[in-house]
OpenMM code with the backbone's topology and positions (N, CA, C; nanometers):
from openmm import Vec3, app, unit

residues = "LEU ARG SER VAL ARG PHE ASP GLY PRO ARG GLY TYR ALA ILE THR ALA GLU ARG THR ASP PRO LEU PHE THR ILE ASP LEU SER ASP PRO ALA GLN PRO LYS GLN SER GLY GLU LEU GLU MET PRO GLY TRP ILE PHE HIS MET GLU PRO ARG GLY ASP ARG LEU VAL GLY PHE GLY TYR ASP ASP MET SER GLN SER LYS LEU ALA VAL SER LEU PHE ASP VAL SER ASP LEU THR LYS PRO THR MET LEU LYS ARG VAL SER PHE GLY SER GLY TRP SER ALA VAL ALA GLU ASP GLN ASP ARG ILE HIS LYS SER VAL ARG ILE LEU ASP ASP ALA GLY MET ILE LEU VAL PRO PHE ALA SER TYR GLY ARG TRP ASN ASN GLU LYS CYS GLU PRO PRO GLN SER GLY ILE GLN LEU ILE ASP TYR GLY HIS ASP ASP LEU ALA LEU ARG GLY ILE ALA PRO GLN TRP GLY MET PRO ARG ARG ALA PHE VAL THR LYS GLY ARG LEU LEU ALA MET SER ASP ARG ASN VAL THR SER PHE ASP ILE THR SER ARG ASP".split()
positions = [
    Vec3(1.9013, 3.6998, -0.4587),
    Vec3(1.7819, 3.7513, -0.3619),
    Vec3(1.7766, 3.9013, -0.3543),
    Vec3(1.6623, 3.9478, -0.3398),
    Vec3(1.6171, 4.0760, -0.3390),
    Vec3(1.6218, 4.1422, -0.1920),
    Vec3(1.5598, 4.0602, -0.0884),
    Vec3(1.5532, 4.1072, 0.0355),
    Vec3(1.5598, 3.9748, 0.1279),
    Vec3(1.6181, 3.9812, 0.2448),
    Vec3(1.6235, 3.8751, 0.3398),
    Vec3(1.6027, 3.9431, 0.4720),
    Vec3(1.5138, 3.8790, 0.5583),
    Vec3(1.4940, 3.9437, 0.6832),
    Vec3(1.4884, 3.8198, 0.7834),
    Vec3(1.5327, 3.8471, 0.9000),
    Vec3(1.5362, 3.7351, 1.0016),
    Vec3(1.4567, 3.7917, 1.1303),
    Vec3(1.3817, 3.7009, 1.1890),
    Vec3(1.2920, 3.7475, 1.2969),
    Vec3(1.2998, 3.6228, 1.4068),
    Vec3(1.3993, 3.6196, 1.4963),
    Vec3(1.4073, 3.5141, 1.5831),
    Vec3(1.4286, 3.3616, 1.5032),
    Vec3(1.3328, 3.2937, 1.5263),
    Vec3(1.3337, 3.1436, 1.4668),
    Vec3(1.2847, 3.1432, 1.3206),
    Vec3(1.2486, 3.2535, 1.2780),
    Vec3(1.1940, 3.2770, 1.1450),
    Vec3(1.2957, 3.3479, 1.0478),
    Vec3(1.2821, 3.3114, 0.9141),
    Vec3(1.3547, 3.3941, 0.8245),
    Vec3(1.2544, 3.4097, 0.6989),
    Vec3(1.2820, 3.5094, 0.6242),
    Vec3(1.2026, 3.5466, 0.4910),
    Vec3(1.2966, 3.5968, 0.3926),
    Vec3(1.2736, 3.5352, 0.2688),
    Vec3(1.3517, 3.5598, 0.1532),
    Vec3(1.2654, 3.6062, 0.0336),
    Vec3(1.3025, 3.6988, -0.0327),
    Vec3(1.2322, 3.7399, -0.1769),
    Vec3(1.3402, 3.7329, -0.2687),
    Vec3(1.3075, 3.6901, -0.3890),
    Vec3(1.3931, 3.6698, -0.5006),
    Vec3(1.3909, 3.7954, -0.5894),
    Vec3(1.4872, 3.8073, -0.6733),
    Vec3(1.4956, 3.9312, -0.7790),
    Vec3(1.4250, 3.8845, -0.8984),
    Vec3(1.3334, 3.7974, -0.9076),
    Vec3(1.2817, 3.7491, -1.0241),
    Vec3(1.1540, 3.8324, -1.0872),
    Vec3(1.1086, 3.9318, -0.9931),
    Vec3(0.9935, 4.0133, -1.0375),
    Vec3(0.8718, 3.9547, -1.0494),
    Vec3(0.8571, 3.8339, -1.0218),
    Vec3(0.7336, 3.7646, -0.9972),
    Vec3(0.7585, 3.6794, -0.8715),
    Vec3(0.7598, 3.7594, -0.7671),
    Vec3(0.8411, 3.7053, -0.6468),
    Vec3(0.7699, 3.5934, -0.5724),
    Vec3(0.8472, 3.4772, -0.5540),
    Vec3(0.8068, 3.3969, -0.4534),
    Vec3(0.8648, 3.4522, -0.3138),
    Vec3(0.7729, 3.4499, -0.2265),
    Vec3(0.8183, 3.4879, -0.0730),
    Vec3(0.8477, 3.3527, -0.0187),
    Vec3(0.9733, 3.3313, 0.0307),
    Vec3(1.0072, 3.2083, 0.0849),
    Vec3(0.9953, 3.2280, 0.2446),
    Vec3(0.9511, 3.1247, 0.3134),
    Vec3(0.9402, 3.1351, 0.4663),
    Vec3(1.0581, 3.0169, 0.5042),
    Vec3(1.1247, 3.0520, 0.5965),
    Vec3(1.2289, 2.9662, 0.6555),
    Vec3(1.2318, 2.9418, 0.7940),
    Vec3(1.2296, 2.8139, 0.8305),
    Vec3(1.2197, 2.7718, 0.9683),
    Vec3(1.3620, 2.7689, 1.0252),
    Vec3(1.4097, 2.8735, 1.1130),
    Vec3(1.5311, 2.8692, 1.1607),
    Vec3(1.5449, 2.8014, 1.3136),
    Vec3(1.4489, 2.7327, 1.3605),
    Vec3(1.4388, 2.6882, 1.4939),
    Vec3(1.5430, 2.5983, 1.5326),
    Vec3(1.5977, 2.5123, 1.4359),
    Vec3(1.7242, 2.4622, 1.4581),
    Vec3(1.8195, 2.5211, 1.3586),
    Vec3(1.9188, 2.6038, 1.4243),
    Vec3(2.0271, 2.6846, 1.3439),
    Vec3(2.1042, 2.5899, 1.2672),
    Vec3(2.1372, 2.4797, 1.3005),
    Vec3(2.2248, 2.3849, 1.2275),
    Vec3(2.1705, 2.3171, 1.1041),
    Vec3(2.0301, 2.3211, 1.0998),
    Vec3(1.9566, 2.2730, 0.9724),
    Vec3(1.8272, 2.3599, 0.9453),
    Vec3(1.8643, 2.4796, 0.8975),
    Vec3(1.7533, 2.5715, 0.8566),
    Vec3(1.6792, 2.4852, 0.7275),
    Vec3(1.5311, 2.5150, 0.7303),
    Vec3(1.4827, 2.4591, 0.6152),
    Vec3(1.3580, 2.5469, 0.5628),
    Vec3(1.3421, 2.5399, 0.4359),
    Vec3(1.2414, 2.6335, 0.3769),
    Vec3(1.1160, 2.5629, 0.4060),
    Vec3(1.0131, 2.6493, 0.4696),
    Vec3(0.8848, 2.5962, 0.5143),
    Vec3(0.7805, 2.6104, 0.4060),
    Vec3(0.7685, 2.7318, 0.3478),
    Vec3(0.6535, 2.7682, 0.2548),
    Vec3(0.7130, 2.8563, 0.1556),
    Vec3(0.6217, 2.8862, 0.0616),
    Vec3(0.6501, 2.9656, -0.0527),
    Vec3(0.5085, 3.0190, -0.1062),
    Vec3(0.5217, 3.1610, -0.1433),
    Vec3(0.3983, 3.2176, -0.1951),
    Vec3(0.4477, 3.2912, -0.3155),
    Vec3(0.3762, 3.2618, -0.4362),
    Vec3(0.4146, 3.3273, -0.5549),
    Vec3(0.3001, 3.4458, -0.5689),
    Vec3(0.3485, 3.5647, -0.6132),
    Vec3(0.2625, 3.6807, -0.6283),
    Vec3(0.3004, 3.7675, -0.7355),
    Vec3(0.2130, 3.8554, -0.7958),
    Vec3(0.2598, 3.9430, -0.8986),
    Vec3(0.3446, 4.0547, -0.8362),
    Vec3(0.4161, 4.1052, -0.9213),
    Vec3(0.5057, 4.2218, -0.8793),
    Vec3(0.6300, 4.1794, -0.8002),
    Vec3(0.6931, 4.2678, -0.7222),
    Vec3(0.7970, 4.2270, -0.6487),
    Vec3(0.8144, 4.3181, -0.5300),
    Vec3(0.8934, 4.2645, -0.4359),
    Vec3(0.9265, 4.3337, -0.3137),
    Vec3(1.0778, 4.3506, -0.3028),
    Vec3(1.1029, 4.4820, -0.2617),
    Vec3(1.2408, 4.5097, -0.2434),
    Vec3(1.2805, 4.5221, -0.0925),
    Vec3(1.1781, 4.5345, 0.0073),
    Vec3(1.2051, 4.5326, 0.1389),
    Vec3(1.0897, 4.4947, 0.2269),
    Vec3(1.1360, 4.4135, 0.3324),
    Vec3(1.0301, 4.3589, 0.4206),
    Vec3(1.0616, 4.4013, 0.5687),
    Vec3(0.9366, 4.4074, 0.6367),
    Vec3(0.9597, 4.4280, 0.7744),
    Vec3(0.8721, 4.3276, 0.8578),
    Vec3(0.9339, 4.2442, 0.9374),
    Vec3(0.8579, 4.1459, 1.0119),
    Vec3(0.7880, 4.2207, 1.1296),
    Vec3(0.6596, 4.1776, 1.1577),
    Vec3(0.5851, 4.2379, 1.2629),
    Vec3(0.5180, 4.0987, 1.3240),
    Vec3(0.5909, 4.0285, 1.3991),
    Vec3(0.5325, 3.9027, 1.4659),
    Vec3(0.4808, 3.7915, 1.3614),
    Vec3(0.3513, 3.7736, 1.3686),
    Vec3(0.2951, 3.6798, 1.2613),
    Vec3(0.2493, 3.7542, 1.1306),
    Vec3(0.2893, 3.8916, 1.1256),
    Vec3(0.2761, 3.9599, 0.9939),
    Vec3(0.4035, 4.0059, 0.9326),
    Vec3(0.3867, 4.0266, 0.8067),
    Vec3(0.5103, 4.0848, 0.7405),
    Vec3(0.4590, 4.1914, 0.6480),
    Vec3(0.5362, 4.3014, 0.6509),
    Vec3(0.5002, 4.4124, 0.5662),
    Vec3(0.6107, 4.4153, 0.4576),
    Vec3(0.5630, 4.4292, 0.3291),
    Vec3(0.6456, 4.4271, 0.2276),
    Vec3(0.6388, 4.5579, 0.1355),
    Vec3(0.7451, 4.6223, 0.0828),
    Vec3(0.7495, 4.7315, 0.0018),
    Vec3(0.8102, 4.7073, -0.1256),
    Vec3(0.7416, 4.7513, -0.2352),
    Vec3(0.7824, 4.7005, -0.3616),
    Vec3(0.6938, 4.7553, -0.4652),
    Vec3(0.6751, 4.6847, -0.5790),
    Vec3(0.5904, 4.7391, -0.7049),
    Vec3(0.4858, 4.6335, -0.7301),
    Vec3(0.3689, 4.6722, -0.7797),
    Vec3(0.2582, 4.5933, -0.7962),
    Vec3(0.2520, 4.5117, -0.9225),
    Vec3(0.3537, 4.5423, -1.0229),
    Vec3(0.3526, 4.4582, -1.1439),
    Vec3(0.4986, 4.4596, -1.1874),
    Vec3(0.5236, 4.3759, -1.2982),
    Vec3(0.6428, 4.3689, -1.3450),
    Vec3(0.7073, 4.4947, -1.4322),
    Vec3(0.6174, 4.5896, -1.4514),
    Vec3(0.6685, 4.6934, -1.5262),
    Vec3(0.7335, 4.8008, -1.4390),
    Vec3(0.7385, 4.7827, -1.3123),
    Vec3(0.8007, 4.8682, -1.2082),
    Vec3(0.7401, 5.0123, -1.2179),
    Vec3(0.6171, 5.0082, -1.2304),
    Vec3(0.5459, 5.1395, -1.2371),
    Vec3(0.4839, 5.1842, -1.0995),
    Vec3(0.3798, 5.1235, -1.0528),
    Vec3(0.3231, 5.1754, -0.9265),
    Vec3(0.3837, 5.1008, -0.8083),
    Vec3(0.4031, 5.1918, -0.7140),
    Vec3(0.4563, 5.1361, -0.5883),
    Vec3(0.3536, 5.0575, -0.5086),
    Vec3(0.3857, 4.9729, -0.4203),
    Vec3(0.2931, 4.8989, -0.3530),
    Vec3(0.3458, 4.8662, -0.2148),
    Vec3(0.2507, 4.8550, -0.1232),
    Vec3(0.2742, 4.8041, 0.0137),
    Vec3(0.1964, 4.6637, 0.0359),
    Vec3(0.2569, 4.5720, 0.0755),
    Vec3(0.1786, 4.4431, 0.0950),
    Vec3(0.1861, 4.3981, 0.2439),
    Vec3(0.0709, 4.3196, 0.2801),
    Vec3(0.0743, 4.2634, 0.4163),
    Vec3(0.0446, 4.1183, 0.4054),
    Vec3(0.1319, 4.0538, 0.4707),
    Vec3(0.1276, 3.9028, 0.4589),
    Vec3(0.1016, 3.8376, 0.5877),
    Vec3(0.0389, 3.7383, 0.5942),
    Vec3(-0.0008, 3.6562, 0.7112),
    Vec3(0.0995, 3.5534, 0.7169),
    Vec3(0.2126, 3.5411, 0.8158),
    Vec3(0.3002, 3.4284, 0.8172),
    Vec3(0.3013, 3.3575, 0.9528),
    Vec3(0.1829, 3.3594, 1.0047),
    Vec3(0.1475, 3.2847, 1.1255),
    Vec3(0.1852, 3.1282, 1.1046),
    Vec3(0.1462, 3.0739, 0.9942),
    Vec3(0.1726, 2.9478, 0.9523),
    Vec3(0.2857, 2.9423, 0.8442),
    Vec3(0.4078, 2.9169, 0.8807),
    Vec3(0.5219, 2.9277, 0.7911),
    Vec3(0.5162, 2.8410, 0.6673),
    Vec3(0.4207, 2.7366, 0.6801),
    Vec3(0.4123, 2.6483, 0.5612),
    Vec3(0.3063, 2.7164, 0.4689),
    Vec3(0.2373, 2.8108, 0.5077),
    Vec3(0.1294, 2.8675, 0.4129),
    Vec3(0.1320, 3.0120, 0.4248),
    Vec3(0.2306, 3.0739, 0.3914),
    Vec3(0.2275, 3.2383, 0.3845),
    Vec3(0.1094, 3.2660, 0.2851),
    Vec3(0.0424, 3.3855, 0.3255),
    Vec3(-0.0501, 3.4286, 0.2449),
    Vec3(-0.0496, 3.5863, 0.2425),
    Vec3(-0.0977, 3.6483, 0.1148),
    Vec3(-0.0995, 3.7760, 0.1141),
    Vec3(-0.2520, 3.8394, 0.1535),
    Vec3(-0.2496, 3.9188, 0.2512),
    Vec3(-0.3756, 3.9622, 0.3069),
    Vec3(-0.4339, 4.0945, 0.2208),
    Vec3(-0.3310, 4.1776, 0.1871),
    Vec3(-0.3885, 4.2955, 0.1381),
    Vec3(-0.2524, 4.3713, 0.0723),
    Vec3(-0.2892, 4.4257, -0.0449),
    Vec3(-0.1756, 4.5079, -0.1266),
    Vec3(-0.2508, 4.6324, -0.1544),
    Vec3(-0.1752, 4.7422, -0.1334),
    Vec3(-0.2374, 4.8846, -0.1767),
    Vec3(-0.1253, 4.9443, -0.2601),
    Vec3(-0.1619, 5.0011, -0.3912),
    Vec3(-0.0914, 5.0551, -0.4945),
    Vec3(-0.0977, 5.2071, -0.4862),
    Vec3(-0.0021, 5.2725, -0.5181),
    Vec3(-0.0107, 5.4276, -0.5351),
    Vec3(0.1087, 5.4617, -0.6262),
    Vec3(0.0798, 5.6020, -0.6682),
    Vec3(0.1711, 5.6626, -0.7715),
    Vec3(0.1006, 5.6679, -0.8990),
    Vec3(0.1436, 5.7636, -0.9889),
    Vec3(0.0850, 5.7767, -1.1146),
    Vec3(0.2028, 5.7619, -1.2313),
    Vec3(0.1940, 5.6648, -1.3044),
    Vec3(0.3070, 5.6346, -1.4005),
    Vec3(0.4041, 5.5831, -1.3279),
    Vec3(0.5319, 5.5956, -1.3748),
    Vec3(0.6575, 5.5325, -1.3060),
    Vec3(0.6760, 5.5966, -1.1866),
    Vec3(0.6927, 5.5219, -1.0745),
    Vec3(0.7076, 5.5792, -0.9335),
    Vec3(0.8469, 5.5145, -0.8601),
    Vec3(0.8844, 5.5961, -0.7671),
    Vec3(1.0105, 5.5512, -0.7208),
    Vec3(1.0189, 5.6098, -0.5794),
    Vec3(1.1129, 5.5406, -0.4861),
    Vec3(1.1583, 5.5951, -0.3599),
    Vec3(1.2948, 5.6496, -0.3737),
    Vec3(1.3337, 5.7354, -0.2903),
    Vec3(1.4715, 5.7999, -0.3016),
    Vec3(1.5750, 5.7052, -0.2662),
    Vec3(1.5592, 5.6148, -0.1776),
    Vec3(1.6765, 5.5405, -0.1196),
    Vec3(1.6883, 5.3984, -0.2129),
    Vec3(1.8163, 5.3611, -0.2179),
    Vec3(1.8420, 5.2350, -0.2963),
    Vec3(1.8017, 5.1306, -0.2122),
    Vec3(1.8306, 5.0009, -0.2543),
    Vec3(1.8071, 4.8732, -0.1830),
    Vec3(1.8729, 4.8738, -0.0435),
    Vec3(1.9897, 4.9357, -0.0348),
    Vec3(2.0629, 4.9101, 0.1039),
    Vec3(2.0222, 5.0164, 0.2030),
    Vec3(1.9491, 5.1289, 0.1583),
    Vec3(1.9036, 5.2163, 0.2652),
    Vec3(1.7512, 5.2628, 0.2644),
    Vec3(1.6771, 5.1686, 0.2048),
    Vec3(1.5223, 5.1756, 0.1856),
    Vec3(1.4602, 5.1793, 0.3289),
    Vec3(1.5171, 5.1017, 0.4373),
    Vec3(1.4803, 5.0965, 0.5645),
    Vec3(1.4932, 5.2225, 0.6535),
    Vec3(1.5665, 5.3288, 0.5878),
    Vec3(1.5843, 5.4398, 0.6634),
    Vec3(1.4576, 5.5641, 0.6092),
    Vec3(1.4013, 5.5070, 0.5088),
    Vec3(1.2938, 5.5926, 0.4297),
    Vec3(1.1675, 5.5565, 0.4788),
    Vec3(1.1260, 5.4369, 0.4602),
    Vec3(0.9889, 5.3928, 0.4971),
    Vec3(0.9684, 5.3962, 0.6458),
    Vec3(0.8602, 5.4023, 0.6876),
    Vec3(0.8265, 5.4019, 0.8471),
    Vec3(0.6985, 5.3178, 0.8577),
    Vec3(0.7083, 5.2211, 0.9554),
    Vec3(0.5905, 5.1563, 1.0155),
    Vec3(0.5620, 5.2173, 1.1570),
    Vec3(0.4578, 5.2830, 1.1791),
    Vec3(0.4287, 5.3483, 1.3143),
    Vec3(0.3348, 5.2515, 1.3750),
    Vec3(0.3646, 5.1533, 1.4341),
    Vec3(0.2784, 5.0489, 1.4994),
    Vec3(0.1877, 5.1042, 1.6013),
    Vec3(0.2299, 5.1868, 1.6852),
    Vec3(0.1417, 5.2536, 1.7772),
    Vec3(0.0410, 5.3562, 1.7207),
    Vec3(0.0702, 5.4137, 1.6079),
    Vec3(-0.0296, 5.4937, 1.5347),
    Vec3(-0.1098, 5.4254, 1.4244),
    Vec3(-0.0697, 5.3022, 1.4074),
    Vec3(-0.1464, 5.2178, 1.3048),
    Vec3(-0.1358, 5.2813, 1.1595),
    Vec3(0.0094, 5.3265, 1.1264),
    Vec3(0.0196, 5.4043, 1.0061),
    Vec3(0.1492, 5.3579, 0.9423),
    Vec3(0.1541, 5.3767, 0.8157),
    Vec3(0.2735, 5.3495, 0.7426),
    Vec3(0.3131, 5.4757, 0.6574),
    Vec3(0.4265, 5.5212, 0.6555),
    Vec3(0.4812, 5.6496, 0.5824),
    Vec3(0.5562, 5.6002, 0.4793),
    Vec3(0.5336, 5.6366, 0.3480),
    Vec3(0.6186, 5.6174, 0.2315),
    Vec3(0.6566, 5.7263, 0.1638),
    Vec3(0.7711, 5.7737, 0.1751),
    Vec3(0.8205, 5.8853, 0.0845),
    Vec3(0.8322, 5.8342, -0.0570),
    Vec3(0.7712, 5.9169, -0.1710),
    Vec3(0.7844, 5.8660, -0.3021),
    Vec3(0.7625, 5.9802, -0.3865),
    Vec3(0.8044, 5.9555, -0.5125),
    Vec3(0.7828, 6.0462, -0.6292),
    Vec3(0.7319, 5.9709, -0.7624),
    Vec3(0.6429, 6.0248, -0.8247),
    Vec3(0.5985, 5.9488, -0.9559),
    Vec3(0.5885, 6.0566, -1.0779),
    Vec3(0.6041, 6.0076, -1.1879),
    Vec3(0.6243, 6.0931, -1.3020),
    Vec3(0.5038, 6.1176, -1.4023),
    Vec3(0.3902, 6.0541, -1.3521),
    Vec3(0.2628, 6.0676, -1.4174),
    Vec3(0.2803, 5.9961, -1.5570),
    Vec3(0.1711, 6.0070, -1.6314),
    Vec3(0.1589, 5.9354, -1.7702),
    Vec3(0.0320, 5.9756, -1.8525),
    Vec3(0.0449, 5.9488, -1.9687),
    Vec3(-0.0740, 5.9527, -2.0577),
    Vec3(-0.1044, 5.8193, -2.1072),
    Vec3(-0.2296, 5.7867, -2.0929),
    Vec3(-0.2620, 5.6430, -2.1463),
    Vec3(-0.3854, 5.6330, -2.2394),
    Vec3(-0.3845, 5.7402, -2.3324),
    Vec3(-0.4767, 5.7416, -2.4362),
    Vec3(-0.6161, 5.7660, -2.3905),
    Vec3(-0.6538, 5.7604, -2.2598),
    Vec3(-0.7849, 5.7947, -2.2036),
    Vec3(-0.7767, 5.9144, -2.1239),
    Vec3(-0.6704, 5.9400, -2.0324),
    Vec3(-0.6731, 6.0547, -1.9516),
    Vec3(-0.5142, 6.0672, -1.9272),
    Vec3(-0.4802, 6.1945, -1.8596),
    Vec3(-0.3587, 6.2236, -1.8219),
    Vec3(-0.3414, 6.2147, -1.6719),
    Vec3(-0.2585, 6.1341, -1.6302),
    Vec3(-0.2311, 6.1356, -1.4677),
    Vec3(-0.1095, 6.2222, -1.4503),
    Vec3(-0.1227, 6.3142, -1.3642),
    Vec3(-0.0324, 6.4129, -1.3211),
    Vec3(0.0718, 6.3506, -1.2316),
    Vec3(0.2004, 6.3929, -1.2287),
    Vec3(0.2971, 6.3529, -1.1447),
    Vec3(0.2497, 6.3610, -0.9928),
    Vec3(0.3037, 6.2912, -0.9042),
    Vec3(0.2736, 6.3052, -0.7610),
    Vec3(0.4135, 6.3022, -0.6960),
    Vec3(0.4411, 6.3761, -0.5872),
    Vec3(0.5525, 6.3637, -0.5035),
    Vec3(0.5027, 6.3948, -0.3522),
    Vec3(0.5509, 6.3040, -0.2680),
    Vec3(0.5126, 6.3345, -0.1232),
    Vec3(0.5221, 6.2119, -0.0401),
    Vec3(0.4460, 6.2156, 0.0682),
    Vec3(0.4485, 6.1028, 0.1599),
    Vec3(0.3176, 6.0392, 0.1511),
    Vec3(0.3029, 5.9099, 0.1271),
    Vec3(0.1822, 5.8251, 0.1093),
    Vec3(0.1520, 5.7805, 0.2628),
    Vec3(0.0269, 5.8175, 0.3003),
    Vec3(-0.0081, 5.7767, 0.4380),
    Vec3(-0.0889, 5.6473, 0.4135),
    Vec3(-0.0679, 5.5397, 0.4919),
    Vec3(-0.1495, 5.4131, 0.4709),
    Vec3(-0.1799, 5.3785, 0.6201),
    Vec3(-0.3148, 5.3620, 0.6356),
    Vec3(-0.3685, 5.2820, 0.7564),
    Vec3(-0.3074, 5.1513, 0.7809),
    Vec3(-0.2686, 5.1100, 0.8762),
    Vec3(-0.2110, 4.9745, 0.8993),
    Vec3(-0.2669, 4.9123, 1.0133),
    Vec3(-0.3289, 4.7952, 1.0050),
    Vec3(-0.3750, 4.7247, 1.1017),
    Vec3(-0.3364, 4.5701, 1.0888),
    Vec3(-0.3691, 4.4765, 1.1882),
    Vec3(-0.3129, 4.3356, 1.2021),
    Vec3(-0.3448, 4.2811, 1.0642),
    Vec3(-0.4796, 4.2938, 1.0106),
    Vec3(-0.5206, 4.2268, 0.8913),
    Vec3(-0.5575, 4.3040, 0.7669),
    Vec3(-0.5300, 4.4385, 0.7696),
    Vec3(-0.5648, 4.5337, 0.6678),
    Vec3(-0.4616, 4.6481, 0.6511),
    Vec3(-0.4770, 4.7055, 0.5304),
    Vec3(-0.4060, 4.8168, 0.4829),
    Vec3(-0.5106, 4.9026, 0.4116),
    Vec3(-0.4936, 5.0302, 0.4155),
    Vec3(-0.5908, 5.1161, 0.3512),
    Vec3(-0.5127, 5.2454, 0.3109),
    Vec3(-0.5127, 5.2939, 0.1900),
    Vec3(-0.4569, 5.4058, 0.1390),
    Vec3(-0.5451, 5.5424, 0.1951),
    Vec3(-0.4505, 5.6249, 0.2507),
    Vec3(-0.5093, 5.7627, 0.2895),
    Vec3(-0.4531, 5.8545, 0.2048),
    Vec3(-0.4296, 5.9802, 0.2476),
    Vec3(-0.3947, 6.0920, 0.1645),
    Vec3(-0.2387, 6.1008, 0.1518),
    Vec3(-0.2022, 6.1859, 0.0611),
    Vec3(-0.0720, 6.2138, 0.0339),
    Vec3(-0.0289, 6.3490, 0.0873),
    Vec3(0.0762, 6.3551, 0.1558),
    Vec3(0.1329, 6.4887, 0.2041),
    Vec3(0.2218, 6.5322, 0.1027),
    Vec3(0.1876, 6.6297, 0.0130),
    Vec3(0.2605, 6.6785, -0.0920),
    Vec3(0.4060, 6.7279, -0.0570),
    Vec3(0.5042, 6.6975, -0.1343),
    Vec3(0.6389, 6.7654, -0.1307),
    Vec3(0.6916, 6.7996, -0.2371),
    Vec3(0.7688, 6.9085, -0.2509),
    Vec3(0.8467, 6.9546, -0.3681),
    Vec3(0.9795, 6.8799, -0.3722),
    Vec3(1.0047, 6.8258, -0.4804),
    Vec3(1.1339, 6.7616, -0.4886),
    Vec3(1.1159, 6.6122, -0.4758),
    Vec3(1.2297, 6.5378, -0.4327),
    Vec3(1.2381, 6.3953, -0.4142),
    Vec3(1.2141, 6.3813, -0.2506),
    Vec3(1.1028, 6.3214, -0.2049),
    Vec3(1.0750, 6.2976, -0.0702),
    Vec3(1.1783, 6.1983, -0.0142),
    Vec3(1.2309, 6.2274, 0.1100),
    Vec3(1.3377, 6.1318, 0.1504),
    Vec3(1.2845, 6.0784, 0.2986),
    Vec3(1.2418, 6.1521, 0.3922),
    Vec3(1.1929, 6.1108, 0.5144),
    Vec3(1.0779, 6.1602, 0.5583),
    Vec3(1.0208, 6.0946, 0.6605),
    Vec3(0.8970, 6.1467, 0.7263),
    Vec3(0.8723, 6.0815, 0.8716),
    Vec3(0.8315, 6.1591, 0.9631),
    Vec3(0.8098, 6.0943, 1.0931),
    Vec3(0.7109, 6.1881, 1.1507),
    Vec3(0.6349, 6.1247, 1.2561),
    Vec3(0.5354, 6.2060, 1.3316),
    Vec3(0.5892, 6.2427, 1.4599),
    Vec3(0.5616, 6.3758, 1.5094),
    Vec3(0.5967, 6.4206, 1.6392),
    Vec3(0.5023, 6.5113, 1.6864),
    Vec3(0.4584, 6.4967, 1.7970),
    Vec3(0.3598, 6.5883, 1.8744),
    Vec3(0.2352, 6.5873, 1.7816),
    Vec3(0.1961, 6.4733, 1.7178),
    Vec3(0.0785, 6.4877, 1.6324),
    Vec3(0.0842, 6.5315, 1.4949),
    Vec3(0.1978, 6.5794, 1.4660),
    Vec3(0.2161, 6.6358, 1.3172),
    Vec3(0.3185, 6.5563, 1.2447),
    Vec3(0.2943, 6.5522, 1.1098),
    Vec3(0.3816, 6.4791, 1.0307),
    Vec3(0.4806, 6.5839, 0.9612),
    Vec3(0.6054, 6.5274, 0.9993),
    Vec3(0.7273, 6.6235, 0.9414),
    Vec3(0.7857, 6.5521, 0.8281),
    Vec3(0.7788, 6.6019, 0.7116),
    Vec3(0.8276, 6.5468, 0.5843),
    Vec3(0.9574, 6.6239, 0.5313),
    Vec3(1.0528, 6.5545, 0.4888),
    Vec3(1.1745, 6.5994, 0.4234),
    Vec3(1.2028, 6.5603, 0.2908),
    Vec3(1.2287, 6.6620, 0.1994),
    Vec3(1.2663, 6.6221, 0.0556),
    Vec3(1.3943, 6.6811, 0.0302),
    Vec3(1.4459, 6.6713, -0.0934),
    Vec3(1.5839, 6.7294, -0.1271),
    Vec3(1.5632, 6.8719, -0.1416),
    Vec3(1.4412, 6.9238, -0.1251),
    Vec3(1.4290, 7.0786, -0.1406),
    Vec3(1.3757, 7.1449, -0.0235),
    Vec3(1.2970, 7.0697, 0.0639),
    Vec3(1.2352, 7.1461, 0.1790),
    Vec3(1.1951, 7.0489, 0.2903),
    Vec3(1.1420, 7.1094, 0.4133),
    Vec3(1.0979, 7.0377, 0.5174),
    Vec3(0.9612, 7.1150, 0.5266),
    Vec3(0.8622, 7.0295, 0.5564),
    Vec3(0.7333, 7.0780, 0.5590),
    Vec3(0.6669, 6.9885, 0.6747),
    Vec3(0.5702, 7.0753, 0.7397),
    Vec3(0.5033, 7.0108, 0.8712),
    Vec3(0.3592, 6.9933, 0.8189),
    Vec3(0.2787, 6.8922, 0.8592),
    Vec3(0.1512, 6.8702, 0.8207),
    Vec3(0.0640, 6.8386, 0.9386),
    Vec3(-0.0547, 6.8850, 0.9576),
    Vec3(-0.1502, 6.8404, 1.0527),
    Vec3(-0.2234, 6.7251, 0.9847),
    Vec3(-0.2094, 6.6051, 1.0551),
    Vec3(-0.2634, 6.4818, 1.0011),
    Vec3(-0.3786, 6.4209, 1.0902),
    Vec3(-0.4543, 6.5238, 1.1562),
    Vec3(-0.5543, 6.4827, 1.2239),
    Vec3(-0.6479, 6.4001, 1.1383),
    Vec3(-0.6744, 6.4499, 1.0152),
    Vec3(-0.7491, 6.3755, 0.9193),
    Vec3(-0.6472, 6.3243, 0.8086),
    Vec3(-0.6236, 6.1809, 0.8177),
    Vec3(-0.5299, 6.1228, 0.7288),
    Vec3(-0.5667, 6.1281, 0.5847),
    Vec3(-0.6802, 6.1832, 0.5460),
    Vec3(-0.7120, 6.1882, 0.4134),
    Vec3(-0.6629, 6.3197, 0.3511),
] * unit.nanometer
topology = app.Topology()
chain = topology.addChain("A")
for resn in residues:
    res = topology.addResidue(resn, chain)
    for name in ("N", "CA", "C"):
        topology.addAtom(name, app.Element.getBySymbol(name[0]), res)
């Protein structure tokens, strides 16, 4: 298993097969948990955050482990989980600073602000048509009950590690500096 999360009488599991099935688990009878549904999808998820009848997944959009992705799932019907939206970002091979056991310390879902913050770095690439430069920063993503939308990237020097919002400003920390951003316009 790559990731498991519990949310009251519900459980969610993602395998490490990199063509991930998302398994939904009915835990209403703790003595007899049962798999309710399954959703196969491209790419893979390394961390999940339950949000009531929604589930936010952090991972990669394909098996090559290149572009990072945030996915939004409808889990209101445990027997039929569905992916509502996936947004991908990063150029070339991309990564988050934290490993599997600490990713929850890095990514942030700000429910009240309708925003997701993902510290990441990517290494760029050349694909015979164009050169994609490396990127390093905090990817801002608009987050709603049924939608995700990529917004701007708050650039960071080095490997971005943490980000949070205070007094209307984004504070971002990398292994090299701390930066404050005005995010009145998330683009």
